[in-house]
C-alpha positions as CSV (number, residue, x, y, z in Angstrom):
1,M,-10.1,-30.0,-45.1
2,T,-10.5,-33.7,-45.3
3,S,-13.1,-35.3,-43.0
4,Q,-10.1,-37.1,-41.2
5,T,-8.9,-33.7,-40.0
6,I,-9.0,-33.2,-36.2
7,T,-9.8,-29.6,-35.4
8,A,-8.8,-27.7,-32.2
9,A,-12.8,-27.9,-31.4
10,A,-12.3,-31.6,-30.6
11,A,-10.7,-30.4,-27.3
12,G,-13.6,-28.8,-25.9
13,T,-13.6,-25.2,-24.8
14,W,-13.1,-22.7,-21.9
15,R,-14.0,-19.2,-20.9
16,L,-11.3,-16.7,-20.4
17,G,-13.6,-14.0,-18.7
18,D,-16.2,-13.4,-21.5
19,L,-14.2,-14.9,-24.3
20,T,-14.5,-18.6,-25.4
21,V,-11.9,-20.5,-26.5
22,N,-10.8,-24.0,-28.1
23,R,-8.8,-25.7,-25.3
24,V,-5.7,-26.5,-27.6
25,G,-4.2,-23.0,-28.9
26,F,-0.8,-22.5,-30.3
27,G,2.0,-20.6,-29.0
28,T,4.3,-18.4,-31.0
29,M,7.5,-18.5,-29.4
30,R,9.2,-21.2,-32.1
31,L,8.0,-19.0,-34.9
32,P,10.2,-15.9,-35.5
33,Q,13.3,-18.6,-35.9
34,T,14.6,-21.8,-36.6
35,G,16.0,-23.4,-33.8
36,E,16.5,-22.3,-29.9
37,A,14.1,-19.1,-29.2
38,L,15.0,-15.9,-27.4
39,I,18.4,-16.0,-28.1
40,P,20.3,-12.8,-29.9
41,D,21.7,-14.7,-32.9
42,A,18.7,-17.0,-34.0
43,V,18.2,-17.9,-37.3
44,P,15.3,-16.2,-38.6
45,R,12.6,-18.3,-40.1
46,D,11.4,-17.9,-43.4
47,R,8.4,-15.3,-43.3
48,A,6.2,-17.5,-46.0
49,Q,6.6,-20.6,-43.4
50,A,5.6,-18.5,-40.3
51,I,2.7,-17.1,-42.2
52,S,1.2,-20.2,-43.5
53,V,1.6,-21.9,-40.5
54,L,-0.4,-19.2,-38.4
55,R,-2.9,-19.3,-41.0
56,R,-3.2,-22.9,-41.0
57,A,-3.4,-22.9,-37.2
58,V,-6.9,-20.7,-37.6
59,E,-8.1,-23.0,-40.5
60,L,-7.7,-26.1,-37.8
61,G,-9.9,-24.2,-35.4
62,V,-7.0,-22.5,-33.4
63,N,-8.6,-19.5,-31.6
64,L,-6.3,-18.8,-28.9
65,I,-3.0,-17.3,-29.8
66,D,0.1,-16.7,-27.3
67,T,2.5,-14.3,-27.9
68,A,4.8,-11.5,-26.7
69,G,6.8,-8.5,-27.7
70,F,10.0,-10.0,-26.9
71,Y,9.2,-13.3,-29.2
72,F,11.4,-11.8,-31.6
73,S,14.5,-12.8,-33.8
74,P,16.7,-11.0,-36.4
75,L,14.3,-9.7,-39.0
76,R,11.1,-11.8,-37.3
77,S,8.6,-10.5,-34.9
78,A,6.0,-12.9,-33.6
79,N,3.5,-10.2,-33.4
80,E,4.0,-8.5,-36.5
81,L,3.7,-12.2,-38.3
82,I,0.5,-12.7,-36.4
83,N,-0.6,-9.1,-37.8
84,R,0.4,-9.9,-41.3
85,A,-1.0,-13.6,-41.5
86,L,-4.3,-13.1,-39.6
87,A,-5.5,-9.2,-39.9
88,P,-8.4,-8.5,-40.2
89,Y,-8.7,-10.5,-37.2
90,P,-11.7,-13.3,-37.1
91,D,-14.4,-12.2,-34.4
92,D,-13.6,-15.4,-32.4
93,L,-9.6,-15.0,-32.3
94,V,-8.2,-14.6,-28.8
95,I,-4.5,-13.4,-28.9
96,A,-2.9,-13.4,-25.1
97,T,0.5,-11.7,-24.8
98,K,2.6,-11.1,-22.0
99,V,4.5,-8.4,-20.6
100,G,7.4,-8.1,-17.9
101,P,10.5,-9.5,-19.5
102,R,12.5,-7.0,-21.9
103,R,15.0,-7.4,-24.7
104,D,17.1,-4.5,-26.6
105,P,16.6,-4.6,-30.3
106,S,19.8,-6.8,-30.7
107,G,18.1,-9.5,-28.7
108,R,20.0,-9.1,-25.3
109,W,18.0,-9.3,-21.9
110,L,17.1,-6.3,-20.1
111,P,16.0,-5.9,-16.3
112,H,12.4,-6.7,-16.2
113,A,9.8,-3.7,-16.8
114,T,9.0,-1.4,-13.8
115,P,5.2,-0.8,-13.1
116,E,6.1,2.5,-15.4
117,Q,7.2,0.6,-18.0
118,L,4.5,-1.8,-18.3
119,R,2.4,0.6,-20.3
120,G,5.0,1.3,-23.0
121,Q,5.2,-2.7,-23.4
122,V,1.3,-3.1,-23.7
123,E,1.6,-0.3,-26.3
124,E,4.3,-1.7,-28.0
125,N,2.2,-5.0,-28.5
126,L,-1.0,-3.1,-29.6
127,R,1.4,-1.2,-32.4
128,Q,2.7,-4.7,-33.6
129,L,-0.5,-6.3,-33.5
130,G,-2.5,-3.6,-34.8
131,R,-5.2,-3.4,-32.5
132,D,-6.9,-0.8,-29.9
133,H,-7.1,-3.5,-27.2
134,L,-5.5,-6.5,-25.9
135,D,-7.6,-9.6,-25.3
136,V,-5.5,-11.1,-22.3
137,V,-2.2,-9.8,-20.8
138,N,-0.3,-12.0,-18.7
139,L,2.3,-10.3,-16.1
140,R,5.3,-12.6,-16.5
141,I,7.9,-12.3,-13.5
142,V,10.8,-14.0,-12.3
143,G,11.3,-14.5,-8.2
144,T,9.0,-14.4,-5.5
145,D,8.7,-10.7,-4.9
146,S,5.3,-8.9,-4.6
147,I,3.8,-8.5,-8.1
148,A,0.9,-6.2,-6.3
149,E,2.3,-3.1,-7.8
150,R,3.1,-4.2,-11.3
151,F,-0.3,-6.1,-11.3
152,G,-1.8,-3.0,-10.3
153,A,-0.1,-0.9,-13.2
154,L,-2.2,-3.6,-15.6
155,A,-5.2,-3.5,-13.9
156,E,-5.3,0.4,-14.4
157,L,-4.6,-0.3,-18.2
158,R,-7.9,-2.7,-17.9
159,D,-9.9,-0.1,-16.2
160,A,-8.6,2.4,-19.4
161,G,-9.8,-0.1,-22.0
162,L,-6.5,-1.2,-23.3
163,I,-6.7,-4.6,-21.7
164,R,-9.9,-7.0,-21.7
165,H,-8.6,-9.7,-19.3
166,L,-5.4,-10.1,-17.2
167,G,-3.2,-13.1,-16.2
168,I,-0.1,-14.0,-14.5
169,S,2.8,-16.0,-15.5
170,N,5.7,-17.7,-13.6
171,V,4.3,-17.6,-10.4
172,T,2.9,-19.4,-7.3
173,P,-0.3,-19.7,-5.5
174,A,0.7,-16.7,-3.3
175,H,1.0,-14.5,-6.4
176,L,-2.6,-15.8,-7.4
177,A,-4.1,-14.6,-4.2
178,E,-2.0,-11.3,-4.2
179,A,-3.3,-10.4,-8.2
180,Q,-6.8,-11.6,-7.1
181,A,-7.1,-9.1,-4.4
182,V,-6.2,-6.2,-7.3
183,A,-8.2,-7.4,-10.2
184,P,-9.6,-10.5,-12.0
185,V,-7.3,-13.2,-13.0
186,V,-8.6,-15.3,-16.0
187,C,-5.3,-17.4,-16.4
188,V,-2.0,-18.8,-15.0
189,Q,0.6,-19.4,-17.3
190,N,3.7,-21.7,-15.9
191,A,6.1,-24.4,-17.1
192,Y,4.4,-27.6,-16.7
193,G,4.0,-31.2,-18.5
194,L,4.3,-34.8,-18.2
195,G,7.3,-35.5,-15.9
196,M,8.0,-31.9,-15.6
197,R,7.4,-30.1,-12.3
198,P,4.8,-32.4,-10.5
199,E,4.9,-30.1,-7.6
200,Q,3.0,-28.1,-9.7
201,D,-0.1,-30.5,-9.4
202,D,-1.3,-28.7,-6.5
203,F,-1.7,-25.6,-8.2
204,V,-3.4,-26.9,-11.2
205,R,-5.8,-28.1,-8.8
206,I,-6.1,-24.7,-7.1
207,C,-6.8,-22.9,-10.3
208,G,-9.6,-25.4,-11.5
209,D,-11.5,-24.9,-7.8
210,Q,-11.3,-20.9,-8.5
211,G,-12.2,-21.1,-12.2
212,V,-9.0,-19.8,-13.3
213,A,-7.6,-21.2,-16.9
214,F,-4.2,-23.0,-16.0
215,V,-2.1,-22.7,-19.5
216,P,1.5,-24.5,-19.2
217,F,4.2,-23.8,-21.5
218,Y,6.9,-26.3,-22.8
219,T,4.5,-29.1,-22.4
220,I,6.0,-31.0,-25.3
221,A,9.7,-29.5,-25.0
222,A,9.5,-30.3,-20.9
223,S,12.9,-29.5,-19.7
224,Q,14.4,-28.6,-22.9
225,G,12.5,-25.4,-22.8
226,Q,13.0,-22.9,-25.1
227,A,15.7,-25.4,-27.1
228,G,12.6,-27.2,-28.1
229,A,11.8,-30.7,-28.0
230,S,14.5,-33.6,-27.9
231,E,14.5,-36.9,-29.2
232,G,14.2,-39.0,-26.0
233,D,10.9,-39.9,-24.3
234,A,10.0,-42.4,-21.2
235,P,9.2,-46.0,-22.6
236,E,5.6,-45.6,-21.3
237,V,4.9,-42.5,-23.3
238,V,6.5,-44.3,-26.5
239,A,4.1,-47.2,-25.8
240,A,1.0,-45.3,-25.3
241,A,1.9,-43.3,-28.7
242,R,2.4,-46.8,-30.3
243,A,-1.0,-48.0,-28.9
244,H,-2.8,-45.2,-30.4
245,G,-0.9,-44.9,-33.8
246,V,0.2,-41.3,-32.7
247,S,3.3,-39.4,-31.7
248,P,4.8,-39.0,-28.4
249,A,4.1,-35.2,-28.8
250,R,0.5,-35.9,-28.9
251,I,0.4,-38.2,-26.0
252,R,2.1,-35.2,-24.1
253,I,-0.5,-32.9,-25.2
254,A,-3.2,-35.1,-24.5
255,W,-2.0,-36.0,-20.9
256,T,-1.9,-32.3,-20.2
257,L,-5.5,-31.8,-21.3
258,H,-6.5,-34.6,-19.0
259,R,-5.4,-32.7,-15.9
260,G,-8.5,-30.8,-16.2
261,P,-11.2,-29.2,-17.9
262,H,-9.6,-25.5,-17.3
263,V,-6.3,-26.6,-18.7
264,L,-5.4,-25.2,-22.1
265,A,-2.2,-26.2,-24.2
266,I,-0.4,-23.8,-26.3
267,P,2.3,-25.9,-28.3
268,G,4.3,-24.1,-30.7
269,T,5.8,-25.0,-33.9
270,G,7.3,-23.3,-37.1
271,D,5.9,-26.9,-39.1
272,C,2.8,-27.0,-40.3
273,D,2.5,-30.9,-40.1
274,H,3.7,-30.7,-36.5
275,L,0.7,-28.5,-36.1
276,V,-1.7,-30.6,-37.5
277,D,-0.5,-33.3,-35.3
278,N,-0.4,-31.2,-32.1
279,V,-4.0,-30.0,-32.6
280,A,-5.3,-33.5,-33.2
281,A,-4.1,-34.3,-29.8
282,G,-7.1,-32.4,-28.7
283,G,-9.6,-35.4,-30.0
284,L,-7.1,-38.2,-27.9
285,R,-8.7,-39.7,-25.1
286,L,-6.3,-41.7,-22.8
287,S,-7.8,-44.6,-20.6
288,E,-7.7,-44.6,-17.0
289,E,-5.3,-47.5,-17.1
290,E,-2.8,-45.3,-19.5
291,L,-3.3,-42.2,-17.3
292,T,-2.3,-44.2,-14.1
293,V,1.0,-45.7,-15.9
294,L,1.4,-42.0,-17.4
295,E,1.1,-40.3,-13.8
296,S,4.0,-42.7,-12.7
297,V,6.1,-41.3,-15.0
298,H,5.3,-37.9,-14.2
299,H,6.4,-38.3,-11.0
300,H,9.5,-40.0,-11.6
301,E,10.8,-39.0,-14.9
302,S,13.8,-36.8,-14.7
């Protein structure tokens, strides 16, 4: 590793309960396939390439890896790739997974898990990752219904020692309050990024006030979501990237980290060069003037 390589430590740290992580992590949704994620006929990624990306991430100081049992393509499973690449796991490595959504073995989506089915999903993650407990489990939901019963089921597994810390995903402030009445919440995971869902700004602040990590996904892809990053970027983003001599993706991640010390980034990629670039965003400091310009993009970019 050269002295010029910027590691994940440059972003600073945050504590998820009693676990300290660097604020730039790695999301594994893109890892099992090339092209669009979470579709039945996805093209499996080369196994050696996926494993090399995971190992390089840890070399670069990434100690927060985000995954899910439903991150798989034909022949590839994100959890099993993590196990193959990184076990025996470093002591400081935090693996966060999520439960709720379900897919059948062919990749088709099934109805969300019931409270009773959540235990099976937790056990599936334990088996695939080769662990006897999970560091962080996020309950991912769809819709605005009450989450108390489902979150309560995970809280019971936490009490039983299968889960260390709990989070929630794709949620509202009301969901956060509801969950916290059941058990401590260490993180909220929602779609959010520069120019994406500016109405989430207040929720980001609420999380900060309560000491809860806000972990946005699709920070680079934005509205493209699971299809991945698009080629187009706002002129202001391109100008900032040129001024710093970096990629627009690095500007987007840096902007995200500037939203507060409790905001973590989990950009995903299957490419080692993109990984190095993403991690380096943690060392990029944007000026107040640049942040003001980007703020206008945040509220006007479609």
